[in-house]
KOLMI-258579 format. One record per residue: x, y negated, z negated of N, C-alpha, C in turn; residue in three letters; residue number from 1. Coordinates in pm, whole numbers, plus 32768, in hexadecimal, padded with zeros to 4 digits. Atoms other than C-alpha are relative to their C-alpha. Example, Ala and Ser with C-alpha at 12.3 -4.5 7.8 and 13.67 -1.06 7.14 Angstrom:
<rs>
(r (8059, 8077, 8000), (84CE, 81C2, 7CF4), (805A, 7F88, 8000), "Ala", 1)
(r (7FAE, 8077, 8006), (8557, 806A, 7D36), (7FB3, 7F93, 7FB7), "Ser", 2)
</rs>
This chain:
<rs>
(r (7FDA, 8070, 8062), (7EC8, 86AD, 8435), (7F80, 7F96, 8003), "Met", 1)
(r (8081, 806F, 8019), (7DA8, 85D2, 83A5), (804B, 7F76, 800A), "Thr", 2)
(r (7FD5, 806F, 800D), (7DD5, 8463, 83EB), (7F9B, 7F91, 7FC8), "Gln", 3)
(r (8056, 8063, 805E), (7D75, 833A, 8303), (801D, 7F7A, 8036), "Phe", 4)
(r (7FF3, 8089, 7FE2), (7D34, 81D8, 833F), (7FC3, 7FB6, 7F8B), "Ala", 5)
(r (8037, 804A, 806D), (7CEC, 80DA, 8236), (7FC4, 7F70, 803D), "Phe", 6)
(r (804F, 8080, 7FE5), (7C06, 7FAA, 8283), (7FB5, 7FC4, 7F96), "Val", 7)
(r (802C, 8053, 8072), (7BD3, 7E8E, 8183), (7FB7, 7F9B, 8038), "Phe", 8)
(r (806F, 8070, 7FCF), (7AA7, 7DA3, 81CD), (8036, 7F8B, 7FDF), "Pro", 9)
(r (8006, 809F, 8003), (7AED, 7C34, 81E8), (8082, 7FEA, 7F9B), "Gly", 10)
(r (7F92, 8032, 8056), (7BF7, 7B70, 8103), (7FE9, 8018, 7F7C), "Gln", 11)
(r (800F, 7FF9, 8097), (7C41, 7B9F, 7F98), (7FD1, 8089, 7FCB), "Gly", 12)
(r (8040, 7F9F, 801B), (7BB1, 7D07, 7F97), (8096, 805E, 7FB6), "Ser", 13)
(r (7F7D, 7FB5, 8050), (7D32, 7D82, 7F1F), (8002, 7FF6, 7F6E), "Gln", 14)
(r (7FE3, 8013, 8084), (7D96, 7DC3, 7DC9), (806C, 8020, 7FDB), "Thr", 15)
(r (7F8B, 7FCE, 8021), (7ED3, 7DDC, 7D1C), (7FEE, 808E, 7FB7), "Val", 16)
(r (802C, 7F5E, 803E), (7EFF, 7F6D, 7CCF), (7FA3, 8045, 805F), "Gly", 17)
(r (8056, 7F9F, 7FA9), (7E13, 7FE1, 7DEB), (8056, 806C, 8045), "Met", 18)
(r (7FA3, 7F73, 7FB3), (7E83, 813C, 7E89), (803E, 8056, 7FA1), "Leu", 19)
(r (7FD0, 7FA7, 805D), (7F14, 819D, 7D4F), (7FBD, 8096, 7FE9), "Ala", 20)
(r (801D, 7F87, 7FFA), (7E45, 82BF, 7D23), (7FFE, 806E, 804D), "Glu", 21)
(r (7FE4, 7FB5, 7F79), (7E36, 832C, 7E75), (8080, 8024, 8016), "Leu", 22)
(r (7F6D, 7FC9, 7FF4), (7FB4, 8331, 7E7B), (8021, 8063, 7FAC), "Ala", 23)
(r (7FE4, 7F9E, 805E), (7FBC, 840A, 7D46), (7FD5, 8097, 8040), "Ala", 24)
(r (8058, 7FA1, 7FBD), (7EE4, 84E6, 7E10), (8047, 8047, 8068), "Gln", 25)
(r (7FE6, 7FEA, 7F78), (7F73, 84D4, 7F65), (808C, 7FAD, 8014), "Phe", 26)
(r (7F7C, 8038, 801B), (80F4, 848A, 7F65), (8013, 7FBD, 809A), "Pro", 27)
(r (8001, 803A, 7F84), (80BB, 842F, 80DA), (800C, 7F5B, 7FFD), "Ile", 28)
(r (801C, 807B, 7FFC), (8044, 82EE, 8081), (8063, 7F9C, 7FE3), "Val", 29)
(r (7F86, 8030, 803B), (816D, 8285, 7FC7), (8066, 7FF7, 8059), "Glu", 30)
(r (7FB1, 7FE0, 7FA4), (8242, 8307, 80D6), (7FF0, 7F9A, 8081), "Glu", 31)
(r (800B, 804D, 7F8F), (81A2, 8235, 81E6), (8009, 7F72, 7FC7), "Thr", 32)
(r (7FCB, 8079, 802D), (81C0, 8101, 811A), (808D, 7FF2, 7FFE), "Phe", 33)
(r (7F7C, 8000, 800A), (8329, 814D, 80FF), (8028, 7FCF, 809B), "Gly", 34)
(r (7FDD, 8006, 7F67), (8331, 8167, 8287), (7FDE, 7F6D, 801B), "Glu", 35)
(r (801B, 8070, 7FE4), (828D, 801E, 82A3), (805B, 7F8D, 7FC8), "Ala", 36)
(r (7FAA, 804F, 802D), (8383, 7F76, 819A), (8077, 8000, 803B), "Ser", 37)
(r (7F92, 7FF8, 7FCF), (8496, 7FDB, 824D), (7FF0, 7FAD, 807F), "Ser", 38)
(r (800F, 8041, 7F8B), (840A, 7F31, 8398), (7FF3, 7F89, 7FDA), "Ala", 39)
(r (802A, 808C, 8032), (83A5, 7DF6, 82DF), (807B, 7F9C, 7FC8), "Leu", 40)
(r (7F95, 802F, 8063), (84DA, 7DCE, 8202), (8001, 7FCD, 7F8C), "Gly", 41)
(r (8024, 8025, 8079), (8436, 7DB8, 80BD), (7F9E, 8082, 7FD1), "Tyr", 42)
(r (8069, 7F85, 8046), (837A, 7EAA, 7FD9), (7F93, 7FF0, 7FE2), "Asp", 43)
(r (809E, 800A, 7FEA), (822A, 7EA7, 8035), (7FBD, 805F, 7F98), "Leu", 44)
(r (803C, 7FB9, 8080), (81D4, 7FB9, 7F27), (8005, 7FA5, 7F75), "Trp", 45)
(r (7FEA, 802C, 8084), (8259, 7EFC, 7E10), (7F9B, 7F6D, 7FF3), "Gln", 46)
(r (805B, 806D, 7FCD), (8195, 7DC7, 7EAE), (7F6F, 8014, 7FBE), "Leu", 47)
(r (808D, 7FCD, 8006), (804B, 7E88, 7E9F), (7FEA, 8028, 7F70), "Val", 48)
(r (801E, 7FDD, 8081), (807F, 7F16, 7D4A), (802F, 7F8F, 7F84), "Gln", 49)
(r (7FBE, 8066, 8061), (8124, 7DDC, 7C95), (7FC6, 7F71, 8015), "Gln", 50)
(r (8027, 808D, 7FC2), (808A, 7CC8, 7D58), (807B, 7F90, 8021), "Gly", 51)
(r (7F87, 8079, 7FDC), (8168, 7B88, 7DD7), (8039, 7FC0, 7FA2), "Pro", 52)
(r (7FBB, 8023, 8061), (826E, 7AFA, 7D19), (7FB4, 7F7F, 7FCD), "Ala", 53)
(r (804A, 807F, 8033), (81A5, 799E, 7D1F), (7F83, 8021, 8010), "Glu", 54)
(r (8096, 7FF6, 7FE2), (802C, 7980, 7CF8), (7FCD, 7F91, 8041), "Glu", 55)
</rs>
């Protein structure tokens, strides 16, 4: 099994909608976000794809 890691340099390099193309090719991406969401108690994938409710 191949292992992946995502490293984002510094603050502010994240963008709303990031990882959507990767998730479309590799379902494990969204599945992993699902596991993280369960642990955190909120939908992390929705946050990444749509941004926070407040700006």
